[in-house]
Backbone as a printed PyTorch tensor [residue, N CA C, xyz], in Angstrom:
tensor([[[ 46.3190, -47.6200, -41.7570],
         [ 45.2260, -46.7990, -42.2590],
         [ 45.3040, -45.4220, -41.6000]],

        [[ 45.2450, -44.4040, -42.4140],
         [ 45.3060, -43.0350, -41.8950],
         [ 43.9880, -42.6570, -41.2470]],

        [[ 44.0970, -42.0060, -40.1130],
         [ 42.8880, -41.5250, -39.4370],
         [ 42.5080, -40.1650, -39.9980]],

        [[ 41.2360, -39.9540, -40.1160],
         [ 40.7130, -38.6940, -40.6290],
         [ 40.4080, -37.7630, -39.4590]],

        [[ 40.8630, -36.5290, -39.5420],
         [ 40.6030, -35.5380, -38.5020],
         [ 39.8060, -34.3870, -39.0990]],

        [[ 38.9320, -33.8150, -38.3320],
         [ 38.2780, -32.6010, -38.8060],
         [ 39.2660, -31.4620, -38.7030]],

        [[ 39.2060, -30.5440, -39.6180],
         [ 40.1400, -29.4230, -39.6100],
         [ 39.9740, -28.5630, -38.3750]],

        [[ 38.7760, -28.4200, -37.9220],
         [ 38.5780, -27.6060, -36.7250],
         [ 39.2980, -28.2030, -35.5310]],

        [[ 39.2510, -29.4950, -35.3750],
         [ 39.9480, -30.1370, -34.2620],
         [ 41.4510, -30.0530, -34.4560]],

        [[ 41.9200, -30.2340, -35.6910],
         [ 43.3540, -30.1910, -35.9620],
         [ 43.9420, -28.8240, -35.6690]],

        [[ 43.2570, -27.7980, -36.0280],
         [ 43.7990, -26.4540, -35.8990],
         [ 43.3800, -25.7460, -34.6220]],

        [[ 42.4820, -26.3270, -33.9070],
         [ 42.0330, -25.6790, -32.6770],
         [ 41.3530, -24.3480, -32.9440]],

        [[ 40.6060, -24.2640, -34.0170],
         [ 39.9640, -23.0100, -34.4030],
         [ 38.7390, -22.7650, -33.5350]],

        [[ 38.5990, -21.5520, -33.0680],
         [ 37.3760, -21.1530, -32.3870],
         [ 36.8620, -19.8890, -33.0450]],

        [[ 35.5720, -19.7710, -33.1060],
         [ 34.9630, -18.5900, -33.7050],
         [ 34.2980, -17.7830, -32.6020]],

        [[ 34.9160, -16.7050, -32.2170],
         [ 34.3570, -15.8450, -31.1750],
         [ 33.7720, -14.6060, -31.8330]],

        [[ 32.4840, -14.3880, -31.6580],
         [ 31.8180, -13.2020, -32.1840],
         [ 31.7650, -13.1700, -33.7090]],

        [[ 31.8960, -14.2910, -34.3920],
         [ 31.8100, -14.3130, -35.8530],
         [ 31.3550, -15.7020, -36.2960]],

        [[ 30.9910, -15.8120, -37.5550],
         [ 30.5690, -17.0800, -38.1310],
         [ 31.6090, -17.4760, -39.1710]],

        [[ 32.5540, -18.3060, -38.7680],
         [ 33.6850, -18.6850, -39.6110],
         [ 33.4780, -20.1030, -40.1100]],

        [[ 33.7200, -20.3230, -41.4100],
         [ 33.6550, -21.6580, -41.9870],
         [ 34.9450, -21.9390, -42.7400]],

        [[ 35.2070, -23.2230, -42.9650],
         [ 36.3470, -23.6620, -43.7690],
         [ 35.8280, -24.2440, -45.0680]],

        [[ 36.6600, -24.1910, -46.1090],
         [ 36.2430, -24.7270, -47.3990],
         [ 36.3830, -26.2450, -47.4730]],

        [[ 37.0390, -26.8770, -46.4900],
         [ 37.1990, -28.3230, -46.4550],
         [ 36.7570, -28.8350, -45.0900]],

        [[ 36.2020, -30.0350, -45.0560],
         [ 35.7230, -30.5960, -43.7920],
         [ 36.7450, -31.4980, -43.1180]],

        [[ 37.6720, -32.0720, -43.8930],
         [ 38.6190, -33.0250, -43.3160],
         [ 40.0260, -32.8110, -43.8450]],

        [[ 40.9890, -33.3380, -43.0950],
         [ 42.3920, -33.3390, -43.5180],
         [ 42.9880, -34.6770, -43.1080]],

        [[ 43.9950, -35.1260, -43.8260],
         [ 44.6250, -36.4030, -43.5350],
         [ 46.0630, -36.1680, -43.1070]],

        [[ 46.5290, -36.8720, -42.0740],
         [ 47.9050, -36.7040, -41.6030],
         [ 48.9070, -36.9570, -42.7220]],

        [[ 49.9420, -36.1430, -42.7650],
         [ 51.0080, -36.3160, -43.7460],
         [ 50.7010, -35.7900, -45.1340]],

        [[ 49.5830, -35.0920, -45.3080],
         [ 49.2460, -34.5460, -46.6140],
         [ 49.2530, -33.0260, -46.5680]],

        [[ 49.3700, -32.4090, -47.7240],
         [ 49.3640, -30.9540, -47.8640],
         [ 47.9220, -30.4630, -47.8310]],

        [[ 47.6860, -29.3830, -47.1230],
         [ 46.3490, -28.7890, -47.0640],
         [ 46.4370, -27.2920, -47.3010]],

        [[ 45.6220, -26.7870, -48.1920],
         [ 45.4770, -25.3480, -48.3960],
         [ 44.0650, -25.0060, -47.9490]],

        [[ 43.9640, -24.1260, -46.9520],
         [ 42.6720, -23.8350, -46.3500],
         [ 42.2010, -22.4310, -46.6730]],

        [[ 40.9040, -22.2800, -46.8070],
         [ 40.2940, -20.9580, -46.9680],
         [ 39.3040, -20.7690, -45.8300]],

        [[ 39.5600, -19.7750, -44.9840],
         [ 38.6510, -19.4240, -43.9070],
         [ 37.7150, -18.3420, -44.4320]],

        [[ 36.4280, -18.5390, -44.2600],
         [ 35.4460, -17.5780, -44.7570],
         [ 34.6430, -17.0190, -43.5850]],

        [[ 34.5340, -15.7040, -43.5550],
         [ 33.7560, -15.0260, -42.5200],
         [ 32.5620, -14.3910, -43.2090]],

        [[ 31.3950, -14.9920, -43.0140],
         [ 30.1870, -14.5050, -43.6740],
         [ 29.7540, -13.1430, -43.1620]],

        [[ 29.8160, -12.9690, -41.8530],
         [ 29.4340, -11.6960, -41.2420],
         [ 29.8170, -11.7310, -39.7750]],

        [[ 29.8710, -10.5750, -39.1800],
         [ 30.1080, -10.4770, -37.7410],
         [ 28.7940, -10.6540, -37.0000]],

        [[ 28.7590, -10.2320, -35.7690],
         [ 27.5410, -10.3450, -34.9620],
         [ 27.0550,  -8.9710, -34.5300]],

        [[ 25.7760,  -8.8590, -34.3010],
         [ 25.1650,  -7.6180, -33.8220],
         [ 25.4490,  -6.4320, -34.7370]],

        [[ 25.5410,  -6.6770, -36.0460],
         [ 25.7630,  -5.5950, -36.9920],
         [ 27.1850,  -5.0800, -37.0560]],

        [[ 28.1010,  -5.6940, -36.3130],
         [ 29.4950,  -5.2540, -36.3020],
         [ 30.2990,  -6.0160, -37.3520]],

        [[ 31.2170,  -5.3330, -38.0000],
         [ 32.0850,  -5.9580, -38.9890],
         [ 33.1460,  -6.8050, -38.2980]],

        [[ 33.5440,  -7.8970, -38.9480],
         [ 34.6740,  -8.6870, -38.4690],
         [ 35.9360,  -8.0150, -38.9740]],

        [[ 36.8590,  -7.7060, -38.0770],
         [ 38.0630,  -6.9560, -38.4580],
         [ 39.3340,  -7.7850, -38.4000]],

        [[ 39.2690,  -9.0240, -37.9570],
         [ 40.4720,  -9.8430, -37.8940],
         [ 40.1380, -11.3000, -37.6420]],

        [[ 41.1050, -12.1580, -37.9160],
         [ 40.9680, -13.5940, -37.7100],
         [ 42.3180, -14.1190, -37.2560]],

        [[ 42.3430, -14.8380, -36.1530],
         [ 43.5770, -15.4310, -35.6510],
         [ 43.4130, -16.9380, -35.6180]],

        [[ 44.3600, -17.6580, -36.2260],
         [ 44.3530, -19.1170, -36.2310],
         [ 45.6200, -19.5700, -35.5230]],

        [[ 45.4750, -20.3870, -34.4880],
         [ 46.6200, -20.8780, -33.7300],
         [ 46.6370, -22.4040, -33.7780]],

        [[ 47.5490, -22.9880, -34.5820],
         [ 47.6370, -24.4490, -34.6250],
         [ 48.1790, -24.9850, -33.3010]],

        [[ 47.8400, -26.2170, -32.9500],
         [ 48.3700, -26.8000, -31.7280],
         [ 49.8890, -26.9660, -31.8070]],

        [[ 50.5410, -26.9970, -30.6550],
         [ 51.9960, -27.1820, -30.6010],
         [ 52.3770, -28.4610, -31.3430]],

        [[ 53.4670, -28.3900, -32.1030],
         [ 53.9440, -29.5480, -32.8450],
         [ 53.3890, -29.6650, -34.2460]],

        [[ 52.4470, -28.8070, -34.6220],
         [ 51.9030, -28.8360, -35.9740],
         [ 52.9130, -28.2100, -36.9270]],

        [[ 53.3090, -28.9390, -37.9890],
         [ 54.2670, -28.3560, -38.9360],
         [ 53.6820, -27.1220, -39.6130]],

        [[ 54.5150, -26.1110, -39.8110],
         [ 54.0830, -24.8830, -40.4720],
         [ 54.9540, -24.6870, -41.7010]],

        [[ 54.3710, -24.8740, -42.8550],
         [ 55.1120, -24.7370, -44.1040],
         [ 54.5210, -23.6500, -44.9810]],

        [[ 54.0520, -22.5720, -44.3730],
         [ 53.4530, -21.4730, -45.1350],
         [ 54.5110, -20.7940, -45.9870]],

        [[ 54.1290, -20.4420, -47.1950],
         [ 55.0510, -19.7470, -48.1160],
         [ 54.4380, -18.4430, -48.5370]]])
């Protein structure tokens, strides 16, 4: 039985100074996932100017 992981835990995503959400709540090992990161707004009236996502070591990267 495949274990279900939250995408935030899988990708090690942290939101510093912004409110970031994902369009999916879960991912399953061995399956393809296309993710959309959404930034609703920055904090203290400041615009969000960038987003960095760093997957944990060993995570396959098949971006095209």
